[in-house]
N, C-alpha and C positions, 0 to 999 in steps of 0.2 A: 937259363942255366940248369942242367940237370946234374944232381949230385948224388952220390952213394951215401946212405944215411950212415953206416957205421963208422966210416973213416972221414967222410966229409969232402973226398976227392971228387972232382969235377969228372963226370962220365961224359957229357957233351954240352956244347954251349952254341948258341946262335947270337951274332952280336948285331944289334938293330943298327940298320943304315938306311932307314926310311923305305921307299917303295923298292929298292934294290935287295932287300933283306932276303937271304936265301932259305925258303921254306919248300916243303915237298909241294909238288903240282897235284897230288892226288886229292887234297882237300880244300881246294879253292873256293868251295860254296860255303865253307865254314868262316867263323870270324878270325880275324889275324890271330887272337891269343889263343883260340882253339888249334890252328895250323902249327902254332909254334909248338905247343904240347904234344901234338901227334908227330910232328917232325922229330923232337927230342927223344921222344919215348917209343919211336917205331922199332927199334931193336929188342925192346923189352915187353912188347905186346904179346898177349897170347901165351906167357909164361908165368902167370900168377903173382907178379910183382903188385905193389901198393904204392901209389904215387900220392904225395902230399904237396899240395899247391896252395897259395895265397889267392884272395878273391878277385886278383886282376886277372888270372888265367881261368878260374872255375866258373862253369857254367851248367846248367840242366842238359844242354846239348852234348858237351863235351863229356859228362859224366855217363850219359846214355852209350856214347861211343866207345868209352873205356870198358864199360861193363861188357859190351858186346865182344870186345877184344881180350875178355878174361882178366882184366886189369882192375883192381880196386883202387880206390882214390880215398882221399881225406883232406879237408881243407875248409877255409872259410868262404861264403859266398855272398856277393853283395846283393842286398835285398830289392835292388832295382832290374836284376837281370830278367831278361825275356824268358817266358813260359813258366814263370813261378806264380803261384796262386795270389789273388790279390790281397788276401789276408796277410801274407807275409810280407807284402809292399807297404802295405798302409797301417796295419794293427799298431797302435801306440802302447808299448809294454812299460809297466811299471818295474821298479827295482825288484829282481828276483824272479819275474815273470818267465815263462817258457811257451813257446808257440812251436809245434812241430808238424811236419809234412812229409807223407812217404808216397812214393810213386815206385812200385816194383821194389827193386833192391835199394834204391836211392832214398836217403832220408835227409831232410833240411830241417834243422832246427832254428829257430829266431830266439835267441837268448838275450836278456839284459841283466846286468849284474853290475855291482860296484864293490 
């Protein structure tokens, strides 16, 4: 679901129905979650918007595609995502620790807090 942040109204929605889920044919080489985000946000790309997403949809590949489309992003990222440095995947952090990684305009932080 893509929602407008000020009002919370639904801008666009894709209902998951398994293999028959309707997503754009343009990005078939991408992961399914990336296809969903790119399909929902297509009318907003290249217009300077900022998307916020949770860790199910977010990935370094998606982030690069959004940046190329002049679309910023913000969200959580699962530490086991493909293309993340090993340190972000394996580093055991203590309470209050922070580990950061930056590639071009994209920055990833691994934070542990209580």
